C-alpha positions in Angstrom: -139.4 -129.0 -25.4 -142.5 -128.1 -23.5 -144.9 -124.3 -24.1 -142.1 -122.6 -22.3 -140.1 -121.0 -24.6 -137.2 -118.3 -25.1 -139.5 -115.4 -25.5 -142.6 -116.3 -23.1 -143.5 -114.6 -20.7 -143.3 -116.0 -17.5 -144.7 -114.6 -14.3 -145.5 -116.8 -10.6 -149.0 -117.8 -9.4 -151.1 -116.0 -7.2 -152.1 -119.1 -4.8 -148.0 -120.0 -4.1 -146.7 -118.7 -0.6 -143.3 -119.2 -0.2 -140.3 -119.0 2.3 -136.6 -119.9 2.9 -135.7 -123.0 5.1 -131.6 -122.6 5.4 -130.9 -121.8 2.3 -133.6 -123.8 0.0 -136.7 -121.9 -0.4 -139.8 -124.0 0.4 -143.5 -123.4 -1.7 -147.0 -124.2 -0.9 -150.0 -124.0 -3.1 -152.5 -122.9 -1.1 -155.3 -124.7 -3.6 -153.2 -127.5 -4.5 -151.8 -128.2 -0.6 -148.4 -129.7 -3.0 -145.4 -128.5 -1.2 -142.0 -128.4 -3.2 -138.8 -127.8 -2.3 -136.3 -125.4 -4.6 -132.4 -125.5 -4.4 -130.9 -121.7 -4.5 -130.4 -121.7 -8.3 -134.4 -122.5 -8.7 -135.0 -119.7 -5.7 -133.4 -117.0 -7.6 -135.6 -117.7 -10.7 -138.2 -117.6 -8.0 -136.9 -114.7 -7.2 -136.6 -113.2 -10.7 -140.4 -113.8 -11.3 -141.5 -110.9 -8.9 -142.5 -110.1 -11.6 -143.2 -110.8 -14.9 -140.4 -111.7 -17.6 -139.2 -113.7 -20.5 -137.1 -116.7 -20.4 -134.5 -114.8 -22.2 -134.3 -111.9 -19.0 -134.4 -114.2 -16.7 -131.5 -116.1 -18.3 -129.5 -112.7 -18.8 -129.6 -112.3 -15.1 -129.2 -115.2 -14.1 -125.6 -115.5 -15.8 -124.5 -112.7 -14.2 -125.2 -114.9 -11.2 -123.9 -118.1 -11.5 -120.9 -119.3 -14.1 -122.7 -121.0 -17.0 -123.2 -120.7 -20.6 -125.7 -119.1 -22.5 -127.5 -122.3 -23.8 -126.7 -124.5 -21.0 -129.1 -121.8 -19.0 -131.6 -121.4 -21.3 -131.8 -125.7 -21.2 -131.9 -125.7 -17.6 -134.8 -123.1 -17.6 -136.7 -124.0 -20.4 -137.2 -127.2 -18.8 -137.5 -125.7 -14.8 -139.9 -123.9 -16.0 -142.0 -126.3 -18.5 -142.1 -128.3 -14.9 -143.3 -125.3 -13.1 -145.8 -124.6 -15.7 -146.8 -128.2 -15.9 -147.6 -128.2 -11.6 -149.5 -124.6 -11.9 -146.8 -122.8 -10.3 -145.8 -120.2 -12.8 -148.2 -119.5 -15.7 -147.4 -118.3 -19.3 -148.4 -114.8 -20.2 
């Protein structure tokens, strides 16, 4: 497991710009120039990070949108957010 936990407060980095193309969210880091493409469920996580939230809050909101067990949601969201932290797309507060 990485640095992100269920109690972590996660927020977007300021240098990320994003927009929807077809059903996917395309993001770019202004600082690094790297592009990222997110599927609709990952894009939903990004939209929930419009304001800083705990991972627990994110999972509770996602469980209302998607048919997934709390355990599976937590595992997937923790892994995804760890990846975003490692790429400097989100930060842990």
